[in-house]
N, CA and C of each residue as an Amber inpcrd file, in Angstrom:
protein
   306
   8.3030000  16.1050000 -25.7560000   6.9080000  16.1090000 -24.4370000
   7.3890000  15.1670000 -23.2610000   6.9690000  16.1800000 -21.6240000
   7.2550000  15.0600000 -20.5010000   6.1550000  14.4780000 -20.3140000
   6.6210000  13.2760000 -19.9680000   6.0130000  12.2890000 -19.7360000
   4.8920000  12.4370000 -17.9490000   4.3850000  11.6110000 -17.4010000
   3.8210000  11.6000000 -15.7630000   5.0010000  11.5050000 -15.4410000
   5.4030000  12.0730000 -14.4390000   5.8930000  11.6640000 -13.1130000
   6.5840000  10.2560000 -12.8710000   7.4090000   9.6970000 -12.2750000
   7.2900000   8.2330000 -12.0450000   7.4280000   8.5070000 -10.4200000
   7.6170000   9.6330000  -9.7190000   7.1960000   9.2430000  -8.2840000
   6.2530000  10.7890000  -8.1270000   5.1710000   9.9980000  -6.9970000
   4.1130000  11.3010000  -7.0600000   4.2320000  10.8930000  -5.3910000
   3.7910000  12.2190000  -5.2610000   3.8530000  12.5100000  -3.1040000
   2.4040000  12.7300000  -2.6320000   1.8690000  11.6400000  -1.7010000
   0.6620000  11.0900000  -1.3980000   0.9550000  12.3140000   0.3660000
  -0.1940000  13.0430000   0.3290000  -0.0680000  13.9060000   2.0280000
  -0.8030000  11.9200000   2.9350000   0.2020000  12.3220000   3.4740000
   0.1740000  10.9950000   4.7530000   0.9250000  11.6220000   5.7360000
  -0.3640000  11.1730000   6.9820000   0.3610000  11.1810000   8.1360000
   0.9130000  10.2970000   8.4810000   1.5040000  10.2700000   9.9180000
   2.3360000   9.0350000  10.2080000   1.4990000   7.9690000  11.0190000
   0.8040000   8.5450000  11.5120000  -1.1220000   7.2510000  11.7640000
  -0.7270000   6.9750000  10.4630000  -1.8830000   7.6090000   9.4350000
  -2.3010000   6.6240000   8.2290000  -0.7360000   5.9760000   7.4860000
   0.1100000   6.1030000   7.9990000   1.1990000   5.6100000   6.9070000
   1.4430000   4.3060000   7.9360000   1.3330000   4.0380000   8.9440000
   1.5020000   2.7370000  10.1830000   0.3390000   1.5850000   9.4610000
  -0.7470000   2.4550000   9.4820000  -1.6530000   1.4770000   9.0000000
  -2.1420000   1.2440000   7.2630000  -1.5370000   2.2360000   6.5550000
  -0.9640000   1.8880000   5.0760000  -0.6430000   0.5810000   5.0260000
   0.9600000   0.1690000   5.7390000   1.8150000  -0.3420000   5.6610000
   1.2240000  -1.6380000   6.6770000   0.0770000  -1.4610000   6.7420000
  -0.0870000  -3.3150000   7.5260000  -1.0520000  -3.3000000   6.8460000
  -2.1590000  -2.7060000   6.2140000  -3.1080000  -3.2720000   4.5920000
  -2.6620000  -3.6880000   4.3480000  -1.3860000  -2.7490000   3.4440000
  -0.6700000  -4.0200000   2.2530000   0.6200000  -5.0600000   2.2140000
   0.7420000  -5.2460000   3.2460000   1.4150000  -6.3530000   4.3140000
  -0.0220000  -7.3800000   4.0880000  -0.7800000  -7.3550000   5.2750000
  -2.0620000  -8.4200000   4.8080000  -2.8650000  -8.4370000   3.8460000
  -2.4300000  -7.9490000   2.7580000  -2.5190000  -7.9030000   1.0910000
  -1.7410000  -8.6550000   0.8690000  -1.0520000  -8.5420000   0.9780000
   0.7240000  -9.4020000   0.2830000   0.4150000 -10.7370000   0.7900000
   0.4690000 -10.5320000   2.2000000   0.2450000 -12.1380000   2.5000000
  -0.5990000 -13.4280000   1.7570000  -2.3780000 -12.2760000   1.4780000
  -3.3040000 -13.2550000   0.9490000  -3.1760000 -12.6080000  -1.1360000
  -2.2160000 -12.0700000  -0.9290000  -3.0380000 -12.3400000  -2.7280000
  -1.0940000 -13.2620000  -3.1830000  -0.3020000 -12.6500000  -2.4260000
   1.2080000 -13.4110000  -2.7510000   1.4140000 -14.0590000  -1.7150000
   1.0060000 -15.2640000  -1.0920000   1.6430000 -16.2940000  -0.2800000
   2.9290000 -16.8640000  -0.2500000   3.9630000 -16.9400000   0.6960000
   5.5670000 -17.4830000   0.6490000   5.1020000 -18.8860000  -0.2480000
   5.7670000 -19.3870000  -1.1700000   6.0700000 -20.4750000  -1.9570000
   5.4160000 -20.2400000  -3.1390000   4.6520000 -18.8810000  -3.5850000
   4.2630000 -18.8950000  -5.2500000   5.6960000 -19.2340000  -6.3660000
   5.4970000 -18.7650000  -7.2350000   6.3760000 -19.0020000  -8.5810000
   7.2240000 -17.2890000  -8.3580000   8.4290000 -17.5410000  -9.0240000
   9.1070000 -16.6970000  -9.2370000   8.1290000 -15.0910000  -9.6020000
   7.9380000 -15.1530000 -10.3280000   7.2340000 -13.6680000 -10.5740000
   6.3190000 -13.5820000  -9.3670000   5.3900000 -14.1150000  -8.2830000
   4.5980000 -13.7510000  -7.2890000   6.0780000 -13.5720000  -6.5750000
   7.1110000 -13.7220000  -6.6220000   8.1320000 -13.8460000  -5.1610000
   8.5530000 -12.2650000  -5.3120000   8.6780000 -11.8460000  -6.4490000
   9.0350000 -10.6210000  -6.9430000   8.1210000  -9.6740000  -6.4700000
   6.7660000 -10.1190000  -7.1390000   6.1950000  -9.1210000  -6.3920000
   5.9480000  -8.5310000  -4.8200000   5.9800000 -10.1230000  -4.3080000
   5.4230000 -10.1460000  -2.5870000   7.0140000  -8.9500000  -2.7040000
   8.2490000  -9.5550000  -2.7610000   9.4520000  -8.6320000  -2.1950000
   8.9140000  -7.1300000  -2.3690000   8.8790000  -6.5130000  -3.6000000
   8.6810000  -5.5170000  -4.0630000   7.8530000  -4.6350000  -3.3600000
   6.3620000  -5.4540000  -3.1580000   5.2590000  -4.9360000  -2.0740000
   5.4310000  -5.0670000  -0.5080000   6.0980000  -5.7290000  -0.3190000
   7.3710000  -6.0380000   1.3130000   8.0800000  -4.7710000   1.2790000
   8.8290000  -4.1500000   0.3520000  10.0060000  -3.1290000   0.8340000
   9.3040000  -1.8700000  -0.0660000   8.2180000  -1.9770000  -0.0760000
   7.4640000  -0.9690000  -0.4980000   6.4340000  -0.2380000   1.0010000
   5.8310000  -1.3000000   1.4860000   5.3080000  -1.5590000   2.7570000
   6.4850000  -0.7130000   4.3690000   7.8890000  -1.3000000   3.5860000
   8.6100000  -1.1930000   4.7610000   8.7620000   0.4130000   5.2810000
   8.6130000   0.9000000   3.5470000   8.9410000   2.8880000   3.4770000
   8.1390000   3.3360000   3.7670000   6.8870000   2.5220000   3.5650000
   5.7530000   3.2180000   4.1440000   5.6790000   3.8330000   5.5890000
   5.6340000   2.1290000   6.5250000   5.4930000   2.2870000   7.7940000
   6.5300000   3.6250000   8.6220000   7.9270000   3.0270000   7.9110000
   8.9470000   4.4390000   8.4360000   8.4370000   6.3020000   7.7890000
   7.4050000   5.9080000   7.4880000   7.6080000   7.5970000   7.0360000
   7.2290000   8.3100000   7.7900000   8.3720000   9.8200000   8.2340000
   7.7050000  10.7940000   9.3140000   6.5490000  11.3280000   9.3880000
   5.5700000  11.5160000   8.3110000   4.7290000  12.8190000   8.0140000
   4.7440000  13.9240000   6.9200000   3.9580000  14.1010000   6.3990000
   3.8030000  15.0680000   4.9880000   3.9650000  14.5270000   3.9420000
   4.7380000  14.7060000   2.6740000   4.2020000  14.6580000   1.5080000
   5.2540000  12.4910000   1.5860000   4.2390000  11.5910000   1.1830000
   4.5860000  10.2580000   1.0510000   4.9690000  10.4650000  -0.3030000
   6.6230000   9.3830000  -0.8560000   6.7880000   9.6350000  -2.1990000
   6.4670000   8.2460000  -2.5730000   5.6980000   7.8560000  -3.9100000
   5.6710000   6.2060000  -3.6810000   5.6320000   6.5680000  -5.7220000
   6.3440000   5.6330000  -5.7840000   6.4820000   5.3770000  -7.8550000
   5.0630000   4.8660000  -7.9210000   4.5270000   5.8660000  -8.9300000
   3.7690000   5.4780000  -9.5040000   3.0270000   4.1070000 -10.2440000
   4.1830000   3.3240000 -10.4150000   3.3380000   2.2270000 -11.0540000
   3.2540000   1.1340000  -9.4530000   3.5370000   1.2610000  -8.3440000
   3.1370000   1.0460000  -7.4770000   1.5290000   1.2470000  -7.0420000
   1.1440000   2.4560000  -7.2210000  -0.2360000   2.6350000  -7.5390000
  -1.5770000   1.7600000  -7.7230000  -1.2260000   0.7390000  -8.5520000
  -2.3580000   0.1940000  -8.1550000  -2.6760000  -0.7720000  -7.9560000
  -1.4100000  -1.1710000  -7.2170000  -1.3350000  -2.9950000  -5.9450000
  -1.7280000  -1.6360000  -4.8440000  -1.4130000  -1.1280000  -4.4480000
  -2.1960000  -0.1680000  -3.0920000  -2.8340000   0.1210000  -3.3290000
  -3.2690000   0.4850000  -4.4860000  -5.3320000   0.4160000  -4.5530000
  -5.8080000  -0.2260000  -4.2800000  -5.7400000  -1.3960000  -4.7870000
  -5.8770000  -3.2840000  -4.5990000  -5.6690000  -3.3170000  -3.2290000
  -4.9650000  -3.3720000  -2.9060000  -4.7460000  -3.5440000  -1.3940000
  -5.8920000  -2.8400000  -0.1360000  -5.4430000  -1.8450000  -0.3110000
  -6.2440000  -0.5750000   0.6250000  -7.6490000  -1.2030000  -0.0270000
  -8.1310000  -1.2520000  -0.9750000  -9.5050000  -1.0890000  -1.3960000
  -9.6070000  -3.1590000  -0.8970000  -9.4440000  -4.1140000  -1.5250000
  -9.6270000  -5.7430000  -0.1710000  -9.2990000  -4.8110000   1.0430000
  -8.8090000  -4.4120000   1.7060000  -8.6840000  -4.5500000   3.0750000
  -9.7700000  -4.1870000   3.5680000 -10.5640000  -2.9330000   2.9010000
 -11.6230000  -2.4280000   3.5130000 -12.9110000  -3.3860000   3.1180000
 -12.8410000  -4.2580000   2.2030000 -13.7610000  -4.8390000   1.9320000
 -14.7140000  -5.7280000   2.5180000 -15.1990000  -6.9870000   2.8900000
 -15.1020000  -8.1630000   3.7450000 -14.9040000  -8.9470000   3.4080000
 -13.9110000  -9.2910000   2.4060000 -12.5440000 -10.2450000   2.6460000
 -11.8280000  -9.8540000   3.1590000 -11.2810000  -8.5610000   3.2640000
 -10.0980000  -7.7050000   4.1330000  -9.5430000  -8.1940000   5.7710000
  -8.5430000  -8.1690000   6.3500000  -8.8480000  -8.9130000   7.8230000
  -9.4160000  -8.8970000   8.4060000 -10.4780000  -8.8760000   9.4300000
 -11.2570000  -8.7040000  10.2690000 -11.2040000  -7.4010000  11.1780000
 -10.0370000  -7.8920000  12.1620000  -9.3970000  -7.0860000  12.5980000
  -9.2140000  -5.2320000  11.9710000 -10.3780000  -4.0260000  11.8090000
  -9.7010000  -2.9170000  11.0880000 -10.2280000  -2.1120000  11.9390000
  -8.2600000  -1.9130000  12.4860000  -8.8750000  -0.5560000  13.1310000
  -8.6880000   0.9090000  12.6470000  -8.4480000   1.2170000  11.3950000
  -7.8730000   2.0520000  10.7260000  -8.7630000   2.5830000   9.8410000
  -9.4970000   2.1300000   9.3030000 -10.5780000   2.0620000   8.7160000
 -10.9030000   4.0720000   7.7260000 -10.4700000   4.4590000   9.1800000
 -10.6620000   5.7980000   7.9350000  -9.2080000   6.2560000   7.7810000
  -8.1360000   6.2940000   8.3660000  -7.1880000   6.1940000   7.7560000
  -6.8510000   5.6760000   5.9560000  -7.5410000   4.5930000   5.8450000
  -7.4240000   3.8040000   4.5480000  -7.9330000   4.7130000   3.7600000
  -9.0570000   4.9550000   4.2740000 -10.0740000   5.4050000   2.9470000
  -9.7680000   6.4940000   2.7050000  -8.9400000   7.9030000   3.5330000
  -7.9520000   8.9390000   3.4180000  -7.7100000   8.5930000   2.0720000
  -5.9080000   7.7250000   2.6330000  -4.9980000   7.2250000   1.8160000
  -5.6340000   7.0890000   0.1810000  -6.7770000   6.0100000   0.4440000
  -7.6630000   5.9420000  -0.7960000  -8.3030000   6.8220000  -1.4890000
  -8.9240000   7.5350000  -1.2690000  -9.2480000   9.1320000  -1.6310000
  -8.3420000   9.6490000  -2.7900000  -7.1660000   9.3900000  -1.8470000
  -6.1150000  10.7970000  -2.0590000  -4.8510000  10.0170000  -3.4350000
  -5.2480000   8.1900000  -3.3800000  -4.7480000   7.9550000  -5.0540000
  -5.1030000   7.1470000  -6.1140000  -7.0090000   7.8190000  -5.6360000
  -7.9610000   7.2990000  -6.6240000  -7.3790000   8.0780000  -8.1080000
């Protein structure tokens, strides 16, 4: 029996990709500050790598590892919340991507 695919494609315009990458980086800085435990450092680096790949996305289907989705959901939810960064320029873009990954 085939399991769930490890990579999923999320429809994402370049403008949305830039917004998602910025939100993910802000979340990483808040949730996984520099100097944390070894486990936190590994999570931080994995998320920053993902943010870099998202930022470079040229549009169309954005391939993401399924295992990154919970962290990405958390990052977007946090960014859109009152606890998130104050200067939010891309609320509509983030909301659209969050809806796609729910």
